[in-house]
C-alpha positions as CSV (number, residue, x, y, z in Angstrom):
1,M,73.3,-84.1,-17.3
2,G,77.0,-83.3,-16.6
3,S,79.1,-83.6,-13.4
4,L,82.2,-82.2,-11.8
5,N,84.7,-84.4,-9.9
6,E,87.7,-83.1,-8.1
7,T,90.5,-84.9,-6.2
8,V,93.2,-83.2,-4.2
9,D,96.3,-85.0,-3.0
10,P,97.8,-82.8,-0.2
11,G,100.9,-85.0,0.2
12,A,101.9,-84.5,-3.5
13,G,100.3,-81.1,-3.9
14,S,98.4,-82.2,-6.9
15,V,94.8,-81.7,-8.1
16,S,92.7,-83.7,-10.6
17,V,89.5,-82.4,-12.1
18,R,87.1,-84.3,-14.3
19,I,84.2,-82.4,-16.1
20,D,81.7,-84.9,-17.5
21,V,79.9,-83.4,-20.5
22,G,76.5,-85.2,-20.7
23,A,74.7,-85.6,-24.1
24,P,71.2,-84.3,-24.4
25,S,68.6,-87.0,-23.9
26,G,66.7,-88.2,-27.0
27,R,69.8,-88.2,-29.2
28,G,70.1,-92.0,-29.6
29,I,73.5,-93.3,-28.7
30,K,75.1,-91.7,-25.7
31,L,78.9,-91.7,-25.7
32,P,80.7,-90.5,-22.6
33,F,83.0,-87.5,-23.1
34,T,85.0,-85.8,-20.3
35,F,87.4,-82.9,-20.0
36,G,90.2,-83.6,-17.5
37,Y,93.0,-81.6,-15.8
38,D,95.8,-83.1,-13.8
39,S,98.3,-80.7,-12.2
40,N,100.9,-83.4,-11.9
41,G,100.9,-83.8,-15.7
42,V,101.7,-80.2,-16.5
43,H,105.5,-80.2,-15.8
44,F,107.6,-83.0,-14.3
45,P,111.3,-83.8,-14.1
46,K,112.6,-86.3,-16.6
47,L,116.0,-87.5,-18.0
48,G,116.9,-86.2,-21.4
49,H,119.7,-87.2,-23.8
50,G,122.9,-88.0,-22.1
51,G,121.2,-88.3,-18.7
52,V,120.6,-84.5,-18.4
53,A,117.7,-83.6,-16.2
54,Q,115.0,-81.5,-17.9
55,W,111.3,-80.6,-17.6
56,G,108.8,-82.7,-19.4
57,S,105.1,-82.3,-20.1
58,S,102.3,-84.8,-20.9
59,V,101.7,-84.5,-24.6
60,D,99.5,-87.1,-26.4
61,I,96.9,-87.0,-29.2
62,L,94.2,-86.3,-26.6
63,S,96.2,-84.4,-23.9
64,S,98.6,-81.6,-23.5
65,G,99.9,-79.5,-20.5
66,G,97.8,-81.3,-18.0
67,W,94.5,-81.0,-19.9
68,S,93.0,-84.1,-21.6
69,Y,89.9,-85.4,-23.3
70,T,88.5,-88.8,-22.4
71,I,86.5,-90.5,-25.1
72,P,85.7,-94.2,-25.7
73,Q,88.4,-95.9,-27.7
74,L,88.3,-99.1,-29.5
75,G,91.4,-101.3,-29.4
76,F,92.5,-104.8,-30.3
77,Q,95.1,-107.2,-29.3
78,Q,96.4,-109.9,-31.6
79,L,97.5,-113.1,-29.9
80,E,99.3,-116.0,-31.6
81,H,99.1,-119.4,-30.1
82,T,101.6,-122.1,-31.2
83,D,101.6,-125.7,-30.1
84,H,105.0,-127.1,-29.3
85,Q,104.9,-130.8,-29.8
86,R,107.8,-132.9,-28.6
């Protein structure tokens, strides 16, 4: 049903964990959903205003402080093609 995956990078001293939450069988559509943790996303050095060094943290709509949710996302890309005639 679910699974646990772990990756350790001894050189960087970081760990990544993925916990796959499986959906019960017989529920129709099965969408993948995963909890994740990345120790290198908790706090990291970054440049702030005026070039001052400060600590940053990964913050997004689906992640914060190293923890994240992975869900299927639908996206689109609009391309425009123009013919340049000479």
